[in-house]
N, C-alpha and C positions, 0 to 999 in steps of 0.2 A: 504494500500500500504506500502511496506517495506520502512523504513526510508531512505535507501541508493538509492532507485530507483527514477528515474524521471518519468514523465508522460508516456514516451514511453518505460518504463521498462529497461532503461539503469541502469546497476548495475556495479559500478566501480570494485568491488572485482571479479566479474565474468570476466570482461574485462581483469583484471590483470592476472587471471588464464589462460585465453585464449591466452595471449601473450607468455606464456611459461616461462621457466626458464632462457632463454638466452644461454643455452648450448645445443649442438647437442643431439637430442633424449630425452631431459629432460621430455617432456610431456609423452612420451612412458614409460620412467622409472617410472614416478609417477603413471600412469595408472596401470602398472604391479604391483607395490608395493601395491597400494590400493586394487587391486583385490586379492592379496595374503595375505594381512595383515589387519585385521579389528581393531587392537588395536589403539585407538586414540593417545595415547602418542607416540607410535612408528611412527605413521604417522606424528605427529608434528615434531619429531626429524628428520625424513627423509626429510620433506620439508625444515626445517631450513638448513640442509646440502646441499640439492639440489639447493636451491636458493642462499645460501651463503650471503655474505655482498656485496651489490651493488645496482644497479638500472638503471633507464633510465629517461630521461627528454627531453622535447621539448616544445616550446611555440606555443599556438594556442588559438584563440577565438571561435573555432568551438564548437557548443553545443554538449552535450552528448559524450564527448571525454575524455579519460584518458590521462593526459599529463605528469604525473610523478609517478614513483613507486620506493620506496626505501625499502630495506630489511636489517635486522640485526637480532641478536639473540633475541631481544625483540619483534619483529613483523614487520609489514608492514605499511608504510605510503604512502597513495595515494593522488594525487592531480588530480582533474578532473573538467570539466565544465558540468553543467547540463542545463536544459531548460532555466533557468533564471539567474544563477550565474556562475562566472568564478573563477577558482583558489581555489575551495573548497578543504580543506585538511582534511583527516580523517585517523585515525590510526586503524589498525585491528590487531587482535592476530593471531598467527599461527593456533590456534584451529578454528577460524572463517574461515580461508582459507581451512582447512581440511574439515569442514562442507560444504563449498561452492563447492569444487571439488567433494566431495562425491555426492552431489545433482546433479551436472552436469553429473557425470558418470552415475548415475541412470537414468537420462533423455537422455543419449547418446548424450550429448552436449559437452563433454570435448575434446576428440580426435577423429577425423574423420577416421583416418587410423586404420586398424587392426594391432595388434602387431605380 
């Protein structure tokens, strides 16, 4: 089982990707860019720009829930609850997000709407 997954396959990085960029049509822009550009460095740069510096946060003790996401030029910091622990914090690189989104696109799990 992947280190970041809980028993029910909760993956905080996937949940972060599914939340979107916080900007109108961000997910569609990402999908279009990934479909047209396979260069990993270009994708990393695109995601850094698309997400920008910012984040979201809320408090909850619900299991398998992403409660915080922060982005900056260095990467992504997520806080989440899993099956047994609360407030787990993990840092991810932009490259890890590229790989995650790429895998979700391949499985048709990233954006439900057609561009």
